[in-house]
C-alpha positions as CSV (number, residue, x, y, z in Angstrom):
1,X,90.9,98.6,105.0
2,X,88.3,97.5,107.1
3,X,84.4,97.5,106.4
4,X,82.0,98.2,108.9
5,X,78.3,98.8,107.7
6,X,78.5,100.5,104.9
7,X,81.6,101.8,105.2
8,X,85.6,101.5,104.9
9,X,88.1,102.6,107.2
10,X,91.7,102.7,106.3
11,X,95.1,104.1,107.7
12,X,96.7,106.2,104.8
13,X,100.5,107.1,104.9
14,X,101.8,111.1,103.5
15,X,100.8,109.3,100.1
16,X,98.0,108.2,100.6
17,X,98.5,104.7,100.3
18,X,97.3,102.5,102.9
19,X,99.5,101.3,106.0
20,X,99.8,97.4,106.0
21,X,96.8,95.7,108.2
22,X,96.8,92.1,109.9
23,X,94.0,90.2,111.5
24,X,93.5,90.9,115.2
25,X,94.1,87.5,117.3
26,X,93.1,88.6,120.4
27,X,89.4,87.1,121.1
28,X,86.9,89.4,122.2
29,X,83.4,89.3,123.4
30,X,81.9,91.8,122.0
31,X,79.4,91.8,119.0
32,X,81.3,91.0,115.7
33,X,78.1,93.0,114.0
34,X,79.3,96.1,115.9
35,X,83.2,95.7,116.7
36,X,85.8,95.1,114.8
37,X,89.8,95.2,115.4
38,X,93.0,95.0,113.4
39,X,96.7,95.6,113.5
40,X,98.3,98.2,111.3
41,X,102.0,98.8,110.4
42,X,103.7,101.8,111.2
43,X,105.5,103.4,108.5
44,X,109.0,102.7,108.4
45,X,111.2,104.9,110.4
46,X,113.1,106.6,108.2
47,X,109.8,107.1,105.9
48,X,107.4,110.3,107.4
49,X,105.1,109.2,109.9
50,X,101.8,111.4,109.3
51,X,98.9,109.9,108.6
52,X,95.4,110.4,108.2
53,X,91.7,108.2,108.3
54,X,89.5,107.8,105.2
55,X,86.3,106.7,105.5
56,X,84.9,106.2,102.0
57,X,81.5,104.0,101.3
58,X,81.3,100.8,99.5
59,X,77.5,100.2,99.6
60,X,75.2,102.9,98.3
61,X,74.2,104.6,101.3
62,X,70.4,104.8,101.1
63,X,69.0,106.7,104.2
64,X,65.8,105.6,103.7
65,X,66.3,102.6,104.1
66,X,68.7,103.0,107.0
67,X,66.5,105.4,108.9
68,X,69.2,107.6,109.2
69,X,70.4,111.3,108.3
70,X,73.5,110.6,107.9
71,X,76.7,109.3,109.9
72,X,79.0,111.1,112.7
73,X,82.5,109.6,113.4
74,X,84.5,110.2,116.7
75,X,87.9,109.1,116.9
76,X,90.1,108.8,120.0
77,X,94.0,108.5,119.7
78,X,95.7,106.3,123.0
79,X,92.9,106.8,124.7
80,X,92.5,110.6,124.4
81,X,89.6,111.6,123.0
82,X,89.6,114.0,119.9
83,X,87.1,117.1,120.8
84,X,85.7,117.3,117.0
85,X,84.1,114.7,115.1
86,X,83.5,114.2,111.6
87,X,80.0,114.3,109.7
88,X,78.9,112.9,106.7
89,X,75.4,114.9,106.6
90,X,72.6,114.0,104.5
91,X,73.3,117.1,102.4
92,X,76.9,115.6,101.5
93,X,75.4,112.1,100.8
94,X,72.6,113.3,98.4
95,X,75.2,115.2,96.2
96,X,77.3,112.0,96.3
97,X,79.7,113.8,98.4
98,X,80.8,110.6,100.2
99,X,84.4,110.0,100.9
100,X,85.4,111.8,104.3
101,X,89.0,112.1,105.9
102,X,89.5,112.3,109.8
103,X,93.1,114.3,109.4
104,X,93.6,116.3,112.5
105,X,93.8,116.4,116.1
106,X,91.7,119.3,117.0
107,X,92.4,121.4,119.8
108,X,90.2,123.5,121.7
109,X,91.2,127.3,122.1
110,X,89.9,129.6,125.0
111,X,88.1,131.9,122.6
112,X,85.7,129.1,121.7
113,X,87.7,128.1,118.0
114,X,89.7,125.2,117.6
115,X,93.1,124.3,115.7
116,X,93.4,121.6,113.8
117,X,96.9,119.6,114.0
118,X,98.4,117.3,111.8
119,X,98.4,113.6,113.0
120,X,101.5,111.6,113.1
121,X,103.5,108.4,114.5
122,X,105.9,108.9,117.0
123,X,108.2,106.3,118.3
124,X,108.3,106.0,122.3
125,X,111.0,105.1,124.1
126,X,110.7,103.1,127.7
127,X,112.1,103.2,131.5
128,X,111.8,101.2,134.3
129,X,112.4,104.7,137.1
130,X,109.4,105.5,138.1
131,X,111.5,108.9,139.1
132,X,111.4,109.9,135.3
133,X,107.7,108.5,133.9
134,X,105.0,107.1,136.8
135,X,103.5,103.5,136.0
136,X,100.2,103.9,134.9
137,X,100.7,107.7,133.2
138,X,99.1,105.9,130.0
139,X,96.0,103.7,129.9
140,X,97.1,100.4,129.1
141,X,94.2,99.2,127.5
142,X,94.0,102.2,124.8
143,X,98.0,102.9,124.1
144,X,98.7,102.1,120.8
145,X,95.4,102.3,119.0
146,X,93.0,104.6,117.1
147,X,89.2,103.9,117.6
148,X,86.9,105.6,115.8
149,X,83.4,105.5,116.3
150,X,80.3,105.8,113.8
151,X,76.5,106.7,115.3
152,X,73.6,107.2,112.4
153,X,72.1,110.5,113.0
154,X,68.5,110.4,113.3
155,X,68.0,114.4,114.3
156,X,69.6,117.6,114.5
157,X,67.8,120.7,116.6
158,X,69.7,123.9,117.9
159,X,71.5,123.6,121.3
160,X,72.9,126.6,122.8
161,X,76.2,126.0,125.0
162,X,79.0,127.6,126.2
163,X,82.1,126.8,123.7
164,X,85.2,128.1,125.8
165,X,87.7,125.4,125.5
166,X,91.2,124.6,127.3
167,X,94.0,124.3,125.0
168,X,96.0,122.0,127.6
169,X,92.7,119.6,127.4
170,X,93.5,115.9,125.6
171,X,97.0,116.8,124.6
172,X,99.0,114.0,122.7
173,X,102.7,114.4,123.4
174,X,103.8,111.0,125.1
175,X,107.2,110.4,124.0
176,X,108.4,108.2,126.9
177,X,106.3,105.5,129.1
178,X,107.0,103.1,131.9
179,X,107.7,99.7,130.4
180,X,105.4,97.9,132.6
181,X,103.0,100.2,130.9
182,X,103.6,98.4,127.6
183,X,105.0,95.4,128.2
184,X,101.9,93.0,127.8
185,X,100.7,94.9,124.5
186,X,104.5,95.7,122.8
187,X,103.1,99.6,122.0
188,X,106.4,100.8,119.9
189,X,104.8,104.3,119.2
190,X,102.0,107.1,120.3
191,X,99.9,109.5,118.1
192,X,101.1,113.1,117.9
193,X,100.0,116.0,117.1
194,X,102.1,118.5,114.7
195,X,102.2,121.5,112.9
196,X,99.0,123.7,112.9
197,X,97.2,122.7,109.1
198,X,93.8,124.7,110.0
199,X,93.0,127.8,112.2
200,X,89.7,129.4,113.3
201,X,87.7,126.7,112.9
202,X,83.8,127.7,114.5
203,X,81.3,125.4,115.1
204,X,77.1,126.2,115.2
205,X,75.2,125.9,118.0
206,X,73.5,122.7,117.1
207,X,73.3,119.0,119.2
208,X,71.8,115.6,117.4
209,X,69.9,112.5,118.5
210,X,71.8,109.2,117.4
211,X,70.2,105.4,116.8
212,X,71.1,103.1,119.3
213,X,74.1,101.4,118.9
214,X,77.4,102.4,118.2
215,X,79.7,100.6,115.5
216,X,83.6,101.0,116.3
217,X,86.6,100.2,114.1
218,X,89.7,99.6,116.0
219,X,93.2,100.0,115.1
220,X,96.3,98.7,116.8
221,X,99.3,100.7,115.3
222,X,102.6,98.9,116.0
223,X,106.2,98.8,113.9
224,X,107.6,95.9,112.2
225,X,109.3,94.8,114.8
226,X,107.1,94.8,117.6
227,X,104.4,92.7,115.1
228,X,106.9,90.3,114.8
229,X,107.5,90.3,118.8
230,X,103.7,90.0,119.1
231,X,103.8,87.1,116.6
232,X,101.2,88.7,114.6
233,X,103.9,88.7,111.5
234,X,105.9,85.2,111.8
235,X,109.5,86.2,113.3
236,X,112.3,86.3,111.1
237,X,114.2,82.8,112.6
238,X,117.8,81.6,111.3
239,X,117.2,79.4,109.1
240,X,116.8,75.9,110.2
241,X,115.9,76.6,113.6
242,X,112.2,76.6,115.4
243,X,110.6,78.7,116.7
244,X,109.2,78.9,120.7
245,X,105.7,80.3,120.8
246,X,104.0,77.0,118.4
247,X,102.8,77.7,114.9
248,X,102.5,81.6,113.5
249,X,99.6,83.1,112.7
250,X,99.0,82.5,109.2
251,X,99.5,85.9,107.2
252,X,100.4,87.0,104.0
253,X,102.9,89.4,104.7
254,X,101.9,91.7,101.7
255,X,99.3,94.9,100.8
256,X,96.5,92.2,102.1
257,X,93.2,94.0,102.4
258,X,90.9,93.2,104.9
259,X,87.2,92.8,103.6
260,X,85.3,92.6,106.4
261,X,81.8,93.1,105.8
262,X,79.8,94.6,109.0
263,X,76.7,95.4,107.1
264,X,73.8,95.5,109.3
265,X,70.6,96.8,107.0
266,X,67.9,96.8,110.5
267,X,67.0,100.1,110.6
268,X,68.3,102.2,114.0
269,X,65.7,103.5,116.4
270,X,65.6,107.0,117.8
271,X,67.7,107.1,121.0
272,X,68.0,110.7,122.9
273,X,71.4,111.5,123.2
274,X,72.9,114.8,123.2
275,X,76.2,115.6,121.3
276,X,76.6,119.3,120.1
277,X,77.7,121.6,117.7
278,X,77.9,120.6,113.9
279,X,80.7,122.9,112.3
280,X,80.8,124.8,109.4
281,X,81.8,122.6,106.7
282,X,85.2,122.9,105.0
283,X,87.4,121.6,102.1
284,X,91.0,121.1,102.5
285,X,93.8,121.4,100.1
286,X,94.2,119.3,97.1
287,X,96.7,117.2,96.4
288,X,97.6,114.0,93.8
289,X,95.5,112.1,96.1
290,X,92.2,114.4,95.6
291,X,90.5,117.2,97.6
292,X,90.6,116.1,101.3
293,X,86.9,116.8,102.6
294,X,85.9,117.3,106.2
295,X,82.5,118.1,108.3
296,X,83.1,118.5,111.2
297,X,81.4,118.5,114.2
298,X,81.8,119.5,117.9
299,X,80.4,117.3,120.5
300,X,79.6,115.7,123.9
301,X,79.6,111.8,122.6
302,X,76.1,109.7,123.1
303,X,76.9,106.5,125.3
304,X,76.4,103.5,123.7
305,X,73.0,101.3,124.2
306,X,72.6,97.8,122.8
307,X,69.8,97.5,119.9
308,X,66.4,96.2,121.6
309,X,65.8,93.0,120.5
């Protein structure tokens, strides 16, 4: 699990178990208080590939101290933005209904409603034939990543907008890529949109103002073999042989949990940024892991602003 602010972010498999996580050794110039990146290992190929993103609080969510009315979470898969976000609202926080899930890729239909489709990993094949797949078909920097942006909600208000959609916009269907697009990152899988799990999702005509700073969690998902290629997991060497890339990253190849505390208690400063359409709340079906609760929203994502000094 990855901790950002008062929340833990975890990708869980079809059984509700967390995927293995490893530190991302790639240096970044981004502020570590608002950005964290980790690698996660995709399920073995002989197991179901469906997954969900679980978001649960690990610290008391004090709305008065944090100067917020709740939180909105926006997911991006392989550089493709999900058209619905997920909201942890003030009312749910006050009721103690705190754990939420991003468990679908939401497709906007022509009648203005949405379909929720299950999320899964799918192995990709590569080719060097530009006639099959042109180089640059995918975003090299974003392919093989799941990114969740978290915003503090300052206020919500009515904002009437046209909700007509395009079912072809923002689809997740990449199964073959040009090898030049994944050579440096060793991306092994893509996120796929699967079976329809909910239909007729509607939205209310609302917009939101957010605080000035976005907090971001990035998951780079790879197969075990790809992680060993990248030396995120030490490669398996024949007995008595030596590696060729120097000392591997020192990581315990077990179910290590990343406890990265990114708590920032400074009050958020109001910055007007439109993100319309809080959607009706829904509770998904209950399984042995408990009730899956989502509070989705529709909206234009706010533009990240640096917090004032």
